[in-house]
C-alpha positions in Angstrom: -122.7 135.6 185.1 -125.6 138.0 185.6 -128.6 137.8 183.3 -131.4 140.4 182.7 -134.7 138.9 181.5 -138.0 140.5 180.3 -140.8 139.7 182.9 -143.4 139.6 180.1 -141.8 137.4 177.4 -138.8 135.9 179.3 -136.5 137.1 176.6 -132.9 137.8 177.5 -132.3 141.5 177.5 -128.6 141.5 178.4 -125.9 139.6 180.3 -122.8 140.6 182.1 -119.9 139.0 183.9 -119.1 140.7 187.2 -115.6 139.9 188.4 -115.8 138.6 192.0 -114.3 136.1 194.4 -116.7 134.7 197.1 -115.2 132.2 199.5 -118.3 131.3 201.6 -121.0 131.1 199.0 -124.3 132.8 199.8 -123.1 133.7 203.3 -121.0 136.4 201.7 -123.7 137.5 199.2 -126.8 139.7 199.6 -129.5 140.7 197.0 -131.1 144.0 197.8 -134.0 145.4 195.8 -131.8 147.2 193.2 -128.3 146.1 194.1 -126.2 143.1 194.9 -123.7 143.2 197.7 -120.9 140.8 198.6 -117.7 140.5 200.6 -114.4 139.9 198.8 -111.2 139.7 200.8 -112.8 141.6 203.7 -114.0 144.4 201.4 -117.6 145.1 200.6 -118.5 145.5 197.0 -121.8 146.7 195.5 -123.2 146.5 192.0 -126.4 148.3 190.8 -128.8 146.2 188.9 -130.4 147.7 185.7 -132.0 146.1 182.6 -128.9 146.7 180.5 -126.4 145.8 183.4 -124.2 148.7 182.6 -123.4 149.6 186.2 -120.0 149.6 187.8 -118.8 147.9 190.9 -118.2 150.1 193.9 -116.0 149.1 196.8 -115.8 150.1 200.5 -112.1 150.1 201.1 -112.1 148.9 204.7 -110.8 145.4 204.4 -111.8 144.0 207.8 -115.5 142.9 207.3 -116.4 139.3 208.1 -120.1 138.8 207.3 -123.2 140.5 205.9 -126.6 140.4 207.5 -129.9 141.1 205.7 -132.3 143.1 208.0 -135.2 143.4 205.6 -134.5 146.9 204.4 -133.2 146.0 201.0 -135.8 148.5 199.4 -133.9 151.3 201.2 -130.4 149.8 200.5 -129.6 149.2 204.2 -127.8 146.1 205.6 -125.5 145.2 208.5 -121.8 144.5 208.0 -120.0 142.7 210.8 -116.4 143.3 211.9 -114.4 142.0 214.9 -115.6 144.0 217.9 -118.2 146.1 216.1 -120.8 146.3 213.3 -121.9 148.9 210.8 -125.2 149.9 209.2 -124.2 150.3 205.6 -126.2 152.0 202.8 -125.8 151.0 199.2 -128.0 153.5 197.4 -127.4 154.1 193.7 -124.1 152.3 194.0 -122.6 154.4 196.8 -121.4 152.4 199.8 -121.6 154.5 202.9 -121.3 153.3 206.6 -124.1 155.3 208.3 -124.0 154.0 211.9 -121.6 152.0 214.2 -122.7 149.5 216.8 -119.9 148.9 219.3 -119.4 145.6 221.2 -118.8 142.0 220.3 -121.0 141.0 217.4 -121.7 137.6 219.0 -123.7 139.4 221.7 -125.6 141.7 219.4 -128.9 141.0 217.7 -130.1 143.1 214.8 -133.5 143.9 213.2 -134.9 146.4 210.8 -138.3 147.6 209.7 -140.5 150.5 208.6 -142.5 152.9 210.7 -146.2 153.7 209.9 -144.9 156.6 207.9 -142.6 154.4 205.8 -139.4 155.5 207.4 -136.7 152.8 207.8 -135.2 152.1 211.2 -132.6 149.6 212.5 -132.2 148.2 216.0 -129.3 146.7 217.7 -129.5 144.7 221.0 -126.4 144.5 223.1 -126.3 141.9 225.9 -124.1 139.6 227.9 -124.9 136.3 229.6 -123.5 137.5 232.9 -125.4 140.8 232.7 -129.1 141.2 233.5 -129.5 144.2 231.2 -130.0 144.5 227.5 -129.1 147.8 225.8 -131.3 148.7 222.8 -130.3 151.2 220.1 -132.7 152.2 217.5 -131.4 154.2 214.5 -133.6 156.1 212.0 -132.0 158.6 209.6 -135.4 160.4 209.3 -135.6 161.5 213.0 -134.2 164.7 214.3 -132.3 162.6 216.9 -131.5 159.6 214.8 -130.5 157.4 217.7 -132.8 156.2 220.6 -131.1 154.3 223.3 -132.5 152.6 226.4 -132.1 149.5 228.6 -134.4 146.7 229.6 -133.9 143.8 232.1 -133.2 140.3 230.8 -132.4 137.3 232.9 -130.2 134.9 231.0 -130.4 132.4 233.8 -134.1 132.0 233.1 -134.4 132.5 229.4 -130.9 131.7 228.0 -129.7 133.9 225.2 -131.5 136.0 222.6 -131.7 134.2 219.3 -134.0 136.5 217.1 -135.2 140.1 217.3 -138.0 141.9 215.4 -138.9 145.5 215.9 -142.0 147.5 215.2 -142.1 151.2 215.6 -145.6 152.2 216.8 -144.5 155.8 216.4 -141.3 157.4 215.4 -140.2 157.4 219.0 -141.6 154.2 220.7 -140.2 150.9 219.5 -141.9 147.6 220.2 -139.5 144.6 220.4 -140.3 141.0 219.7 -137.7 138.6 221.1 -137.2 134.8 220.9 -134.7 133.1 223.1 -132.7 129.8 223.0 -135.0 128.3 225.6 -138.1 128.8 223.3 -139.5 131.8 225.1 -141.2 134.7 223.2 -141.2 138.2 224.7 -142.7 141.5 223.7 -141.3 144.7 225.1 -142.5 148.3 224.5 -139.5 150.4 225.2 -138.3 149.1 228.6 -141.8 147.9 229.6 -142.4 144.2 229.6 -145.8 143.4 227.9 -145.9 139.6 227.9 -143.9 136.3 227.7 -145.0 133.0 226.2 -143.0 129.9 227.1 -143.2 128.2 223.7 -140.4 125.8 224.8 -143.2 123.9 226.5 -144.2 122.6 223.1 -141.0 120.4 223.2 -141.4 118.5 226.4 -139.0 115.6 226.9 -140.4 114.3 230.2 -143.1 115.2 232.8 -143.8 114.0 236.4 -146.5 114.7 238.9 -145.2 115.7 242.3 -147.6 115.7 245.3 -147.6 118.9 247.4 -147.2 119.0 251.2 -150.1 120.0 253.4 -150.7 123.7 254.2 -149.7 123.4 257.9 -146.4 121.7 256.8 -145.7 124.6 254.5 -146.6 127.3 257.0 -145.1 126.0 260.1 -142.4 123.5 259.1 -139.4 125.8 259.5 -137.0 124.5 262.0 -139.0 121.4 263.0 -136.4 118.9 261.9 -134.1 119.9 264.8 -137.0 120.4 267.2 -136.9 118.4 270.4 -139.6 117.2 272.8 -139.5 120.4 274.9 -139.5 122.6 271.9 -142.5 120.8 270.5 -144.4 121.3 273.7 -143.5 125.0 273.7 -144.6 125.4 270.1 -147.9 123.6 270.7 -148.6 125.7 273.8 -148.1 128.8 271.7 -150.5 127.4 269.0 -153.3 127.2 271.6 -154.0 130.9 271.1 -155.4 130.0 267.7 -157.8 127.4 269.1 -160.8 129.9 269.6 -160.5 131.1 266.0 -160.3 127.5 264.8 -163.5 126.6 266.7 -165.3 129.6 265.3 -164.2 128.8 261.7 -165.2 125.1 262.2 -168.7 126.1 263.6 -169.2 128.5 260.7 -168.3 125.8 258.1 -170.5 123.3 259.9 -173.4 125.7 260.0 -173.2 127.0 256.5 -171.8 124.0 254.7 -169.1 126.1 253.1 -166.5 123.3 252.8 -164.0 123.1 250.0 -165.6 121.6 246.9 -164.1 119.8 243.9 -164.6 123.0 241.8 -163.0 125.3 244.2 -160.0 122.9 244.4 -159.7 123.0 240.6 -158.8 126.7 240.6 -156.4 128.0 243.2 -155.5 131.6 243.8 -152.0 132.3 244.9 -152.0 134.1 248.3 -150.5 137.6 248.6 -148.7 137.0 251.8 -145.0 136.3 251.4 -145.3 133.5 254.0 -147.6 131.6 251.7 -145.4 131.6 248.5 -144.7 127.9 248.7 -147.5 125.9 247.1 -149.5 123.5 249.2 -152.1 120.9 248.3 -155.8 121.2 248.5 -158.3 119.0 250.3 -158.7 116.5 247.4 -155.1 116.4 246.1 -156.0 117.9 242.7 -153.3 120.6 243.1 -149.9 119.2 242.3 -146.7 120.3 240.7 -145.9 119.2 237.2 -142.1 119.1 236.8 -141.2 119.0 233.1 -138.0 119.2 231.1 -137.7 120.5 227.5 -135.4 119.9 224.6 -134.2 123.5 224.9 -132.4 122.6 228.1 -134.9 124.1 230.5 -137.0 122.8 233.4 -140.4 124.1 234.7 -142.6 123.6 237.7 -146.3 124.0 236.6 -149.3 124.4 239.0 -151.9 121.8 238.0 -154.7 123.8 239.5 -154.4 126.8 237.1 -151.6 126.1 234.7 -149.4 128.9 236.2 -145.6 128.4 236.0 -144.4 128.3 239.6 -140.7 128.3 238.6 -138.5 127.8 235.6 -134.8 127.6 235.1 -132.1 126.9 232.6 -130.1 123.7 233.2 -127.0 125.8 233.1 -123.4 124.6 233.3 -121.0 126.5 235.6 -121.1 130.3 235.6 -122.4 130.6 232.0 -126.2 130.0 232.1 -126.3 130.1 228.3 -124.1 126.9 228.1 -127.1 124.8 229.0 -127.4 121.0 228.9 -130.0 119.0 227.0 -132.1 116.6 229.0 -132.2 112.9 228.0 -135.6 111.6 226.9 -137.6 110.5 229.9 -134.8 110.6 232.5 -136.6 112.5 235.1 -137.0 110.9 238.5 -138.7 111.8 241.8 -136.1 111.3 244.5 -138.3 112.4 247.5 -142.0 112.8 247.9 -144.0 114.2 250.8 -144.7 110.7 251.9 -141.1 109.5 252.2 -140.1 108.6 255.7 -136.7 110.3 255.6 -137.9 113.6 254.3 -137.7 116.3 257.0 -140.3 119.0 257.5 -138.1 121.8 256.0 -137.3 120.0 252.7 -139.9 119.7 250.0 -140.1 116.9 247.4 -137.1 116.6 245.1 -136.5 115.6 241.5 -133.5 114.6 239.5 -133.0 115.4 235.8 -130.3 113.7 233.7 -128.9 115.7 230.8 -125.9 115.9 228.5 -123.7 118.9 227.8 -123.9 120.5 224.4 -120.1 121.0 224.1 -118.7 117.8 225.6 -120.2 114.3 225.8 -120.7 114.4 229.6 -123.7 113.1 231.5 -124.8 115.6 234.0 -127.3 115.3 236.9 -129.4 118.2 238.3 -131.0 117.7 241.7 -133.8 120.2 242.2 -136.4 121.2 244.8 -139.7 120.4 243.1 -141.5 123.3 244.8 -139.0 126.1 244.0 -136.6 124.8 241.4 -133.6 125.6 243.6 -130.5 123.4 243.5 -130.2 120.8 246.2 -126.5 120.3 245.4 -124.4 123.1 246.8 -122.2 124.9 245.8 -122.2 123.2 242.4 -125.5 123.1 240.5 -124.9 119.7 238.9 -122.9 116.5 239.2 -120.9 115.2 236.3 -121.6 111.5 236.5 -119.5 110.2 233.6 -117.8 111.1 230.4 -119.5 109.6 227.4 -122.9 108.2 226.7 -125.3 106.2 229.0 -126.8 102.9 227.9 -129.8 102.9 230.3 -131.0 104.4 233.6 -133.5 103.4 236.2 -134.4 104.0 239.8 -133.8 101.4 242.4 -136.2 101.6 245.4 -135.6 99.4 248.4 -136.4 99.7 252.1 -137.7 103.3 251.6 -134.5 104.4 250.0 -134.0 105.5 246.4 -130.9 105.2 244.2 -130.5 106.2 240.6 -128.5 103.5 238.6 -126.8 104.4 235.4 -125.1 102.0 232.9 -122.5 103.5 230.6 -121.6 102.3 227.2 -119.3 99.7 228.8 -122.2 98.5 231.1 -120.4 99.8 234.1 -122.7 100.8 237.0 -122.7 104.4 238.3 -124.9 105.3 241.4 -126.4 108.5 242.6 -126.0 109.4 245.4 -122.6 107.7 245.3 -122.1 106.9 249.0 -121.8 103.9 251.3 -125.5 103.7 251.9 -126.2 103.5 248.1 -123.5 101.0 247.6 -125.0 98.8 250.3 -128.5 99.2 248.9 -127.3 98.2 245.4 -125.3 95.2 246.7 -128.4 93.9 248.4 -130.3 94.1 245.1 -127.5 93.2 242.7 -129.2 89.9 241.9 -131.9 91.7 240.0 -132.2 91.3 236.3 -132.7 94.1 233.8 -133.5 93.8 230.0 -131.3 96.0 227.8 -131.4 96.9 224.2 -127.9 95.9 222.8 -126.7 96.8 219.3 -124.7 94.1 217.7 -121.8 94.6 215.4 -124.1 94.2 212.4 -126.3 97.0 213.6 -129.1 94.9 214.9 -130.7 95.8 218.2 -131.4 92.8 220.4 -133.1 92.3 223.8 -130.6 90.9 226.2 -131.2 90.2 229.9 -128.4 91.3 232.3 -127.4 90.8 235.9 -124.6 92.4 237.9 -121.2 91.3 239.2 -118.2 93.0 240.7 -114.8 93.5 239.1 -111.7 95.1 240.6 -110.6 98.4 239.0 -107.0 99.6 238.6 -107.1 100.9 242.2 -108.2 97.5 243.6 -111.7 98.7 244.4 -114.7 96.7 243.4 -117.0 98.0 240.7 -120.3 96.6 239.4 -120.7 95.6 235.7 -123.7 94.2 233.9 -123.2 90.8 232.2 -125.6 89.1 229.8 -127.7 86.1 231.0 -130.2 85.5 228.1 -131.1 86.8 224.7 -134.6 87.1 223.2 -135.0 85.2 219.9 -136.6 87.6 217.5 -137.9 87.1 213.9 -135.0 87.2 211.5 -134.3 90.8 210.4 -136.1 92.4 213.3 -134.8 94.9 215.8 -136.0 96.0 219.2 -137.9 99.2 218.8 -138.9 100.0 222.4 -138.9 98.5 225.9 -142.0 99.7 227.8 -142.1 99.1 231.6 -145.6 98.3 233.0 -147.6 100.8 234.9 -147.0 99.8 238.6 -150.1 100.9 240.6 -151.4 99.4 243.8 -153.2 96.1 243.2 -156.6 96.2 245.0 -157.7 92.8 244.0 -155.8 89.6 243.0 -158.8 88.1 241.2 -162.1 88.6 239.6 -165.2 86.9 241.0 -167.5 85.6 238.2 -171.3 85.5 238.2 -171.3 81.8 239.1 -169.2 82.5 242.2 -166.0 81.1 240.8 -162.8 83.2 240.5 -160.3 84.1 237.9 -157.0 85.0 239.6 -154.8 87.6 238.0 -151.5 86.7 236.5 -149.3 89.2 238.4 -145.8 88.5 237.3 -143.7 91.5 238.6 -140.9 90.9 236.1 -142.9 91.2 232.8 -141.9 94.0 230.4 -143.5 95.0 227.1 -141.2 94.9 224.0 -142.0 96.3 220.5 -140.0 95.2 217.5 -139.6 96.6 214.0 -138.1 95.3 210.8 -134.4 96.2 210.2 -133.8 98.9 207.7 -132.6 96.3 205.2 -135.9 94.3 205.3 -138.4 97.1 206.0 -139.4 97.4 202.3 -140.0 93.7 201.8 -143.5 92.3 201.3 -143.4 90.2 204.4 -142.3 93.0 206.7 -144.3 93.1 210.0 -144.1 94.3 213.5 -143.8 92.4 216.7 -145.1 92.7 220.3 -143.9 90.6 223.2 -144.5 90.3 226.9 -141.2 89.0 228.2 -140.2 87.8 231.7 -137.1 89.9 232.3 -135.5 87.4 234.7 -135.2 84.4 232.3 -136.3 85.8 228.9 -139.5 83.7 228.6 -142.2 85.0 226.2 -145.5 85.3 228.1 -147.4 86.7 225.1 -146.6 87.3 221.5 -148.3 89.0 218.5 -147.3 89.6 214.9 -148.8 92.8 213.5 -148.7 94.4 210.1 -146.8 97.6 209.3 -148.4 100.9 208.4 -146.6 102.1 205.3 -143.6 100.0 206.2 -143.4 101.7 209.6 -144.2 100.1 212.9 -146.5 102.5 214.7 -147.9 100.3 217.5 -149.1 102.0 220.7 -149.3 99.8 223.7 -149.6 99.9 227.5 -149.6 97.2 230.2 -150.6 97.0 233.9 -151.2 94.2 236.3 -152.6 91.4 234.0 -154.0 93.7 231.3 -152.4 94.5 228.0 -153.9 96.8 225.4 -152.4 97.8 222.1 -153.4 99.7 218.9 -152.2 99.2 215.4 -153.2 99.6 211.7 -154.4 96.4 210.0 -154.1 96.6 206.2 -154.7 93.0 205.5 -158.1 91.9 204.2 -158.6 88.1 204.6 -162.2 87.2 204.4 -165.8 88.3 204.8 -166.1 90.0 208.1 -162.6 91.4 208.0 -161.8 95.0 207.3 -158.9 97.3 206.9 -158.5 100.0 209.6 -157.2 100.7 213.0 -157.7 98.1 215.6 -157.5 97.9 219.4 -156.7 94.6 221.0 -157.3 93.9 224.7 -155.6 90.9 226.4 -156.1 89.7 230.0 -153.9 87.0 231.7 -155.1 84.8 234.5 -153.4 82.1 236.6 -153.8 78.5 235.8 -155.3 76.6 232.9 -158.9 76.9 234.2 -161.2 78.8 236.5 -160.3 78.8 240.2 -156.7 77.7 239.6 -154.5 79.7 241.9 -150.7 79.7 241.5 -149.7 82.8 243.4 -147.8 84.2 240.5 -146.9 87.4 242.3 -144.9 85.4 244.9 -143.4 82.7 242.6 -139.8 82.7 241.3 -139.6 83.2 237.5 -137.8 79.8 237.3 -140.9 78.0 238.8 -142.8 75.7 236.4 -146.1 77.2 237.6 -145.0 80.6 236.4 -145.9 79.6 232.8 -149.3 78.2 233.8 -151.7 80.9 232.8 -154.8 81.5 230.6 -155.1 84.2 228.0 -158.3 86.0 227.1 -158.1 88.2 224.0 -160.4 90.2 221.8 -160.0 92.9 219.1 -162.1 95.9 218.3 -162.2 98.4 215.4 -161.4 102.0 216.3 -162.0 104.7 213.6 -158.9 106.8 214.3 -155.2 106.7 214.5 -153.7 107.4 217.9 -150.5 109.1 219.0 -150.4 108.1 222.7 -152.1 105.7 225.1 -152.1 105.2 228.8 -154.3 104.1 231.7 -155.8 106.0 234.6 -154.1 105.7 238.0 -155.8 106.0 241.4 -154.4 106.1 245.0 -155.3 102.5 246.0 -156.3 100.9 242.7 -159.9 100.3 243.8 -161.5 102.3 241.0 -161.8 100.8 237.6 -159.2 101.7 235.0 -160.0 103.7 231.9 -158.0 103.7 228.8 -156.9 107.3 227.7 -155.9 107.8 224.1 -154.9 110.9 222.0 -156.3 110.4 218.5 -155.3 112.0 215.2 -158.3 114.4 215.3 -156.8 116.3 218.2 -159.1 114.8 220.8 -158.3 113.1 224.2 -160.7 110.3 224.6 -161.4 107.7 227.4 -162.7 104.2 227.2 -164.2 102.2 230.0 -162.6 98.8 230.8 -166.1 97.4 230.7 -166.2 98.0 226.9 -162.7 96.5 226.5 -163.4 93.3 228.4 -162.3 90.4 226.3 -164.8 88.1 227.9 -167.8 89.9 226.4 -170.2 87.3 225.0 -170.2 87.0 221.2 -173.3 86.6 219.1 -175.7 86.3 222.0 -177.1 88.3 224.9 -175.3 88.0 228.2 -176.7 85.4 230.6 -177.9 86.4 234.1 -174.5 85.4 235.6 -172.7 87.5 233.0 -175.0 90.4 233.7 -173.9 90.2 237.3 -170.4 91.0 236.0 -171.7 93.9 234.0 -170.7 92.2 230.7 -172.4 93.4 227.6 -172.7 91.7 224.2 -169.6 92.0 222.0 -169.7 94.7 219.4 -166.6 94.8 217.1 -166.8 98.6 216.7 -165.7 100.8 219.6 -168.2 103.6 219.8 -166.8 107.0 219.0 -168.8 108.6 221.7 -168.3 112.4 222.0 -169.4 112.2 225.6 -166.2 110.3 226.3 -164.0 113.0 224.8 -162.3 114.4 228.0 -160.7 117.3 226.0 -164.3 118.6 225.4 -164.3 121.1 222.5 -160.6 121.8 222.6 -158.3 120.6 219.8 -155.1 119.3 221.4 -152.5 119.1 218.6 -149.8 116.6 218.1 -149.8 114.8 221.4 -146.7 112.7 222.0 -147.4 111.3 225.5 -150.0 111.1 228.3 -149.2 110.9 232.0 -151.6 110.1 234.8 -151.4 110.6 238.6 -153.7 109.7 241.5 -155.4 112.3 243.6 -156.2 112.0 247.3 -159.7 110.9 246.3 -159.7 107.3 245.2 -162.3 108.0 242.6 -160.2 110.6 240.7 -157.2 110.5 238.4 -155.3 113.4 236.9 -154.5 113.2 233.2 -151.8 115.3 231.5 -151.3 115.1 227.7 -148.4 117.0 226.1 -147.1 117.6 222.6 -147.4 120.7 220.6 -150.2 121.6 223.1 -150.6 120.9 226.8 -153.8 119.7 228.3 -154.7 118.7 231.8 -157.9 117.4 233.3 -159.2 114.9 235.8 -161.4 111.9 235.3 -163.4 109.6 237.6 -163.6 106.1 236.0 -166.0 104.7 238.6 -167.7 108.1 239.2 -167.1 110.3 242.2 -168.3 107.8 244.9 -166.2 109.4 247.6 -167.4 113.0 247.4 -170.8 114.6 247.7 -172.3 116.4 244.8 -171.8 120.2 244.8 -175.6 120.6 244.6 -176.0 118.7 247.8 -178.0 120.9 250.3 -175.6 120.9 253.3 -177.6 123.6 255.1 -180.8 121.5 255.0 -178.9 118.5 256.3 -177.5 120.5 259.3 -180.9 122.0 260.1 -182.5 118.6 259.9 -180.0 117.0 262.2 -180.3 119.9 264.7 -184.1 119.6 264.6 -183.9 115.9 265.3 -181.6 116.6 268.2 -184.0 119.1 269.7 -186.9 116.8 269.2 -185.1 114.0 271.0 -184.3 116.2 274.0 -188.0 117.2 274.3 -189.6 113.8 273.8 -187.2 111.7 275.8 -188.5 112.6 279.3 -192.1 112.2 278.0 -191.4 108.7 276.7 -189.6 107.8 280.0 -192.7 108.8 282.0 -195.0 107.0 279.7 -193.0 103.8 280.0 -193.0 104.0 283.8 -196.8 104.5 283.8 -197.2 101.5 281.5 -195.3 99.4 284.0 -197.6 100.3 286.8 -200.8 99.6 284.8 -199.6 96.6 282.8 -201.6 93.4 283.4 -198.5 91.6 284.9 -198.2 94.0 287.8 -201.9 95.0 288.8 -202.0 92.2 291.4 -198.9 93.6 293.1 -200.7 96.9 294.0 -203.4 97.8 296.5 -205.7 100.8 296.2 -206.4 102.8 299.3 -208.7 105.7 298.7 -207.3 107.6 295.7 -203.8 106.2 296.1 -202.2 103.1 294.7 -199.4 101.4 296.7 -197.1 98.6 296.0 -198.3 95.5 297.9 -194.8 94.4 298.9 -194.0 97.8 300.3 -197.5 98.8 301.6 -197.5 100.2 305.1 -200.1 102.8 306.0 -197.7 104.5 308.3 -195.4 105.1 305.4 -197.7 107.4 303.5 -199.6 110.6 304.2 -203.2 111.4 303.2 -202.1 113.0 300.0 -200.3 109.9 298.9 -196.8 111.2 299.6 -194.1 109.1 301.3 -193.4 110.0 304.9 -189.9 110.1 306.4 -190.6 106.6 307.7 -190.7 105.3 304.1 -186.9 105.2 304.0 -187.1 105.0 300.2 -189.0 101.7 300.3 -191.3 102.8 297.6 -193.1 105.7 296.0 -196.9 106.2 295.6 -198.4 106.4 292.2 -201.5 108.6 292.0 
């Protein structure tokens, strides 16, 4: 039924029933400006719309059309009709259906777009491409031109950008067409004819995981080729050849020393890529600020990003087989660093390596991609990936022991799969098979429980032993609660095992290496009840003991708790909507918790060395304090430094689009309440407790940038102990560096190095000049000192040592004669 209404009064003008049979609903139906078009039994039908609906239905008799596409030219009566193997531009003007242009080729590999030129002339473009071809053919049709068809080609790498998903065209003139492309990997490209204008990798707004990878030194990059097979004689020959560069090195060193033109922190922050082809591989700077960020996206693509300037060093589709468009989708955070520049077994030719786990889009297969972190090239040859298992994975983690790394996967049946799957990995896992891992297990009722597991072997059908995980303990949760997330602690080097107090006593850190952080949420059936709440637990993963527990309110019946944990320090953020008494308030709160060994000060139980089954493992003291924070946060983490000596700052991404840092000093739970700190507490730099965390704009490390919708924050140490790199990612990407304890290990850039060098050189010259003067003065003082005047005799104008005086030994001018035989020397 078609109705015609008055736009002024809404009164029905007329109605008409148009006979039609549409099988696919709106997919077979288009509304143009003055007509309606549909497909019926493979035929295209058109009806002209008028106030009285008196038009007739016209039919295009070719009965092989499959689909209609709207290209935005309804005002000119143009649309696309698809057939098997070709497509047509069809005009429906005044009820006449006329095919005006044919596009040959499979329609699945053609993208269409339409638009109007500046003169108002319609045009239609068709892009023909193939995944195995690196060329896209563009046809632009305009009935108003003398030559209605413009055809040209442009390069397109499907292995890098996937397939073309959408096209828009703008005709700057009636000849030149500007193309706007989007791809299945999230890239946006603009082309002017066959000239590439720019590309934006918008797929980076959907990061799944990110890892910092340290770069090798420059000499390793430039001269590492072939050194892995180099013998002793070959090394001597190479070093002998390198001697020719020694004079240039000495000149450069002298110039740097004289002028003070050393690399600074600012110069390390921005790095210009060298033009020489020999320097294409990235290398680190003097301070370790330049690293490679390896990231994976939900579009099935991986990138290597230079942290010094944000440039994309490499990018590639996680393609399957010969078809790069059939890409895989990475799992959440399943990105592992298999080799670093510091690994003992890495040879000088190979760079750091990463592993990305993904699942195929077509089949439920778990795939593994092993890549060179510097170039993105495949380590696995000739295949680009390894198919580890068919089905889903339950959990994945990296096992590191004796300098070796093995990736351990547990499938849905809790069977163990190793990569690399060789005898060395099997032996390594067998030596560590007694370890315990906490897993989130879904029960038959749909509840997600935390269950500890260990490993044992079972023979398979071929008689070979295979490892399976078996349960050892289950965490008792509040009834109706599910495990929301399992958060592993941040494992950084521990610089100090305790904290010395102002009265010279010591609090020893509770350093249980098996503790994991667990967040719980109400089950869907109990989420809307009045007593619904969230849970936070610190759990010993070996035996399931609860080290710390907190019950937190929900935020709109949703558990949105953000937490992080390292060493003995737990910090979490939540929304408190409960008002209990005077002094309480609703709002966002930050809670800081520190755990120390023993029940009192100076108790030392060596928790890092104890077994989890030891009674002393549960002897610890808890210090806890809460603060009010004025904003919601979307991510939280802690800074990370090379040796763990610097203090740790808390980094948060708040709802205002800012990345903010908080000193651990402000979040110390031992801050005195209601009084000023004593002299002993002042030695620990404790300040009086204030329930409100200051929203200090000076602590906003994102400065005046708005960083939108941050989902996660990663940190990495630099070579400088004082500095930590911070990378926040979500809709926007933001990277900076912070120094929680200030830059104590680097000179300020305003330091006058030239003046220092001149001063040192002046002192050296002064020493050379004054040294003989001082020596002569000391010798004179010895002769004329009161203790030795009685040992000399004066004869004429000469003074002689008494014990060596002999008149025959000296001439009249007080000089020794040859007879003196070095027995003494006159002193005038």
